[in-house]
N, C-alpha and C positions, 0 to 999 in steps of 0.2 A: 507612369513611374512616380512613386511617392516623393513629395517634395519635403526637404529638410528645412525646418524653421530655424534660420540662423539668428533670429531676433531674440531667442531665449538667453537670459543672462546665466552666468556661471552658478549663481545661487539657486536659480530655478532648476538647473540641471542636477545639482547636488540634492535638492529637495526631492526631485523625482526618483533619484537613485536610492535615497534613504527610505522613501515610501515603499519602493519595490523590495528593498532588503527587509523592511519590517513585515511586509506581506508574506514574504518567503518564510521568515522566522515564525510568524503566527501560524502559517500552514504546517510547518514542521513541528512546532510545539503542540498544535492541535492534534496532529497524528500521534505524537508521543503520549499526550494525555489520553487519547482514545485507546492506544495500546496498553497504557498503564491500567485503565479501567477494566479492559478485557482481562488482563493478567490478574487483577485484583479479584474479580468475581470468579474467574476460573480457579484461581488459587484457593479462595475461600471454599469453593465447592469441593476441591480435592482434599483440603485440610479436614473438612467436615466428614468426608467419606473415610479418610485414614484414621481419624480419631475414633469414629464409630467402630471401625474394624478392630482397632487396638483395644477398645473397651470390651468388645464382644470376646476377644481372645482372652483378656485378663479375667473376665467373669467366668469363662469356661474353665480356665486353669485354676480358678478359686484363689487368686492372688490376695494376699493380706490387704485389708482396707487401707492401711497407712501407705503401703507401697503402691497400691492402685491409684490413690489420689495423687501421690507425688509423680509417678510416671505419666499420668494423664496430663498434669500441669506442665511437666518438663517437655514432653513431646509437642504439646500445643504451642508452647513458647518458641521452641526451636523452629517449628514449621512456619509460624508467623514471622519470625526473624528472617528466615530465608525468603519469604514472600516480600517483605519490606525491601530487602537488598535487591531483589529482582525488579521491583517497581522503581526504586531509585536509579538503577542502571538504565532502565528503559527511558526515564526522563532526561537522561544525558548527564547526570551528576556522577562524578568520579567516586567509585565505591572502594577502591583499593586502600586508600588511606583510612577510610572509615572501618573497614574490616581489620586492618593492621592495628588500629587503635583499640578496637574491641578485643583482639587477641592479646595485646600487651596488657590490658587491664585484667583479662582472665588469668594470664600467667602470674601477674603480681598477686592477685587474690589467692591463686592456688598455692603459691609459695608461702604466703602469710598464714594460710589455713591448712597446711599440709596434714597435721595431725587430725584435724576435724574432718578433712576430706577422706582420710583413711578410714575413720570410723563410719563416715557416711557410706563409702563404698562397701565396707564390711556389712553394714546394715542392709544395703540393697541385696548383697549376695545371700545373706541369711534369710531375708524375706522371700527371695526368689527361689532358692534351692531347698529351703526348709530342712536344715539338719536337725532342728528341734522345733517344737510348737509350744504355744502357751499351755501350761499344765504339765509339761514333761519335767522329770527330775533329772538334772544334768550335773556334771562335775567338770569345771573348766577354770583355768587361771588360778588354781589353788582354792577354789570355792565350790561348794555343792549346795543345791537347793532346787526348789520348784520355780519354773519360769512363770512370772506373773505378767510381764509386758515385754514385747519386742518393739523397740522404737527404732527410728532411723539411725540414731547415733549411739545408742546403748541398749543393753538388755538388763532387765530388773529381775533378780532372783529373791526368793524368800527362803531362808534356811529352816531347818527342822526346829530350831529354837526361836523362830519368828524374827530373825534379823533380816533387814533389807540390804541386799548387795547389788550395786550398780556396776556392771562390767562394760567397758567400751567395746563396741562391735569390731573395731579394727583387729585387736588381738584375738577376740573370740572367733572371728571368721578364719584366721590363719593359724591358730594354735590347735593343740590337741584337745579333744573333748570327749567325755563319756556321756552318752544318753541312755540312762537306765530305763526309760519308758519307750524306747524305740521298738523293741521286740515285745510281742504279747506275753511271752513266758520267760522266766529266769530260773536258773538252777540255784538251789540253796545247798551250801556245803557246811556240814557241822561235824567237827572232829570230836570223837568220843574215845576217851582213854579208859581202859579197863586193866585190872591187875593181871600179872602173869599167872598162869594156871587156869584162867577163865576159858571155857570152851567157846571157840569161835562160832559154832553152830547155834549155841544157846544165845549168845549175844546178838547174832544176826537175826534170829527169830524174834527176839523182843523188839529190836529196832524196826523190822519190817511190819510187825503188828501195830506199832505206833503210827507208822506211815499209812497203813491201810485204814485206820480209824479217822484220819483227818480228811474231810471232803475237799479241802483246798489243794491237796497234793495229788498230782496226776498219777494214775495207776496203769495207763495203757502204754504200749510200745509206740514210739521209742523213748518215751519219757517216764517209764515206770521207775520206781526207786531202785537205786544201786548202792550196795554197801560193801565196798572192798576193805581189806585190811591194808592200810597204807604204809605203816612203819612199825618197827619195834624199838621203843625208846629205852632210856636207861632204867625206867621204873614202871613202864606200862606198854601194852600193845595198843596201837591206835587204829580205830575204824573211822571211816568217813562216810557219813550219811549224805548221799547225793539225791536230792529230790527236786522235781520241777513243779512250779506253781505259776499262777498269773503274776505279772510284774507288780500289780497293785498290792498283792498279798505277800510280797517278798519278806519284809521285815516282820510282819505278824507271824508268818509261818516259822521264820528263823527263831524268834524269841520264844514262841509257844512250844515248839518242838524241843528246843533245848531244855526247857523246864520239865516237860513231860518225860524226856529221856532220863533226867536225873532222878525223878520220882520212881519211874518204873524199874530202873536198875537197882535202886535201893530195895524195892518190894521183892524183886526176884533174887535178891541176895548176891548180886554181881558186884564185886568190889570195885570202887572207883579210887585208884591210888592217888597219893599226893606226894610231893617232893619231900624226901626225908634222907637223913644220913645216919648210918649205923656206925657207932664207935665201939671198937673192941679194945679193952684195956687188959694188958698182961702184967 
């Protein structure tokens, strides 16, 4: 039977207990350090695989370069933040207060930058879903022009008279917008007024001949020219020339065809009326 040494002093007993406690603490802390290292390397491996997968998906979807760079940085930051929280928790450090502080700071920043964050979210939506691209001619927020740049917070347009318009992405992503370049073809409508007494068949023949001679105008079904008589005004009957052309040729076809119609009607002797008042005096 083991003999108990009663000759040890109280200080020696306390020293032995402190040493034992310290040894237990070192063993526990060492295990935590080992677990933290394992989590760190495994986490880095998983983060590497996830970011590579995300990059491959974004490249396959042909995401805009600015959005690609931002999403890559954002996802990498969030994954590393989660990894740090996990490591801190394994080491035995309380993480709830740290997370709460981070959330509070995030809420404060969000409230201070609400308008900016709205524009940021709009930019992400525009770059992700692509309602328009660089080079498209659009009309939105009371402005129209060609898209020169799509940035995270705003979109830059250049108008037909070479003005630069900067539109915040928040309103652009939630408001109504016309994209004139989205479809490959557009219909050109030109109203033609001729005097009463003109023969509709003769007018329509001249207008169809004009359309047939312009190579930019589609002549095959279902986009072949259509020229109905749309109304009978106070001093003229109105035909509407409806022709289809490529979106890039819209304005050129509209302006050129309007001028050619005026010249041909004059050559054919078809009267183009103008507003007038007849006064009869008795």
